[in-house]
Residue, then its C-alpha position, 0 to 999 in steps of 0.5 A: m499500499t503506497s502512502m497515498e492509498a487509505a487503509p481498508e475500513h473495517f466492519d464486523v459484519i456487512t449485509y447483502g440484499r433486499s430492503s423495503i418500506d414495510l407497511y404493517s396493519n395497525n389494526i392487529g388481529a383484523p383480517f387483511i380485507d378489513i385493515k383500516e390503517f398501516g404503520a410505515f417501518v423499515g424492513g427486508s432481511p438484510l436491512n433487519i440483520a445490519v440494524g439488529t447487529r448495530r444495536l447489539g454493538l457491532k459495527s455494520a454496513l448494508l449493501t443493497g439498492v434503493g430508488q431515486d425516490q422519497v421512500a429511499d429517503f425514509l429507508l437511509s434516514f433510519l439507517v443513518k440515525e441507527g449507525v449503520e454504514t449506508r455509503f455503499i447503497p447506490r441509488v439505482a436510476g429508474a428503479r424503486t425502492s422495494a415495498v411490502i404490505l403485512g397484515i398481523e393476525p396472531p398468533d398464526k396468520f401473518p399475510l404479506v404482499y411484496y412489491r418487488d417489480n423493477c426493485a432497486d435492491s435487485k439491481v446491485t452490480i458487481d462494481d457496487v460489490i467492488r466498492t464495498p470493503i468486504s474483504s476486510c469485514r469480520l463476517f458477510e451475510v447474504s439473503a438468498t432472495a438476492l440469488n433470484i434475479e440478475p444483477s443481484r445473483s452474479s453480484a452475490f456470488f462475486a462478493a461471496e468469492e471475494a469474501v472466501k478469497n479473504d478468509v471472511p466467513v460467509l453466512v447465508d440466510l435462506d429467506f425462502r419467499a416462493d412468489q420471489w421465484h418463477d419456480p420454487r425449485a429454482f431457489g434450490v438450485m441456485t442457493r445449493a450452488f451458493l453454499q459452496h462459498c458459505t460457512l454458515a447457514v440459517g433457516t427454518e425447517e421449510e427453508v431447509l427443505a425448499t433448498m433440496l426441493k425437487d418435486p413441486a408436489q411437496v409445496k403446499i401454499t395457502d392464501q395466507q402463506i403465498s410467500a412462505p408455503e408449507i413444504q413437505g419432506d424429510v427434513d433430516e435428509a435435507i439437513s444432512a445434504l446441506i452440511q455435506a455442501g460444505l457448510r461448518a454449521l447449519i442453524v435451524k430456527r424452530g420458533e418457540k422451541g429454539s433452535s438447533v445447530f448441526l455441525d460438519d462433524g456430525s454433532v447437534i446442539d439443541v438450544p431452548g427457546f423463550p416462550v412468550e405471547v406472539v404479537n407478530v412473528l415477522g422479522a423474529g428470524d432477523a433478530f434471531a440471526s443478528g443475535f447469532i452473528y453477535g455471539y458468533l463474532a464474540g467467539w461464544d460456543w454455539y450453545k450460548a450464541c443460539r441462546l442469545a439468538n433465541a432471545c432476540g427473536a423472542i423479543l421481537v415476536t412480541k413487537h409490532g414491526c421488525a428493524n424498528f424494534n430489535p433489542t439493544l445488548e443491554e435489553v436482551n441480556a435483561f430478558i435473558e436474566e429474567k427468564g433464568g440466564f443463558 
């Protein structure tokens, strides 16, 4: 490095993928057709994780795309206030910032509608990746939805290659949203290819099954679950296949039951959850990922890292929205202490 070259900037975590304005129903319990008003929040799995890890004390940056519109101003203003680095987020001419509309009918109905046609976060390019200091961060996190279309797909692969080349662990959030793929099996094809670059993967049992999906008859889609359908299959077999793809660890989220860590040496670690009264499950998985990343980068063992992750997720399901309600480290530690400790 010459005297004129600046040293690379270091981040604890850089997240990559979708971002959106989230319009959540303010009429909790009302069927979608009876919603009278919405609250405006921010969302998108990588954005939520960038905020969640920042609130826990990590230095985080987000790589996504936003439009040249006021919705982008809304997102960027929130991120700046949170202390998430936004300098690597391009404002894409001719594209729109993504939006999601969500209903809240606890305990088990959370219908959502994505508005992602010509969305800016799918326009992230390899040049945008090159401008982002992935090679010097401590962990690179990717939402698998970014693999559904070009140019974000090839940009994700390029970014992962850069991370691996520089010994940066890559975590993929399986983030299966069926309505974002022309064929649900395409999600598995692309994600299995991407796993070759990954150290860690996080997902639900349904997402694990989706990654290995071959028969469309295994997919059961209801009106309430268009983007997150029920998928049938042998979970243990799918988990084994994902581990064999080269992962060091696969972390499976099990809701109120907690989580399980499947390691490449064949061992399994079950981590109990924290039963709470559910208001809204949307975004809880991103809070979980935030907590896990914090524990992983702190050098904690798998059990303790996932116990913190379970607590972050449990706190968020009692809240109205996603990123806006992520807990601080002080808040989550107090919650764990109240529930009996790690």
